[in-house]
C-alpha angles and dihedrals in degrees: 000000000000123000090218122096101176116177099013096119137112090241092051097048095042093048091047093051094049092042091052090055089049092050091050091052091048089051091053088049091054090050092056109277098129100205090047094079095053094038092048092049092050093047091048091053088047089053090053093049095045092049091048092048092049091047091053090047089058100259093111117065128205118253120259140066119330134172113273092246089066096053097088116099087227092068116090121218106245093191092066094092091064094043131246123270111265093355114150093201092053092047091051088053092051095253103132120181117164126197118257110265118250118238115272118261105246119232136150113263093196137026120249091266091056098256117139108248096189094245112140136191112244128199115197124194122209110265096027115128118206126189 
């Protein structure tokens, strides 16, 4: 069994329920019900804000492996106050937590006679994608 329990949070379920209602109203607006477009847009924005608020309050957990005792939707994420690593919602709220840097890859920058060989030291963070 996987150690991931993505999406099983109060923030996730609440945001999905409100967002579904907003999408239904938007769909009715597209089909001709004039207030549906404006109502659906407002409800969709509300879903975004409610989900974000619940996430910041600790009811939305970051993705990834967690101990089994933290899988229940009734368990709040106590690390939310400090922010989650690489989380857009936490960054927008001013909660910045960056991943610990990996050690630099050693490599000689110059040859024994002091000539630059073009070798560089590279530090790569988890999640970075290089060409």
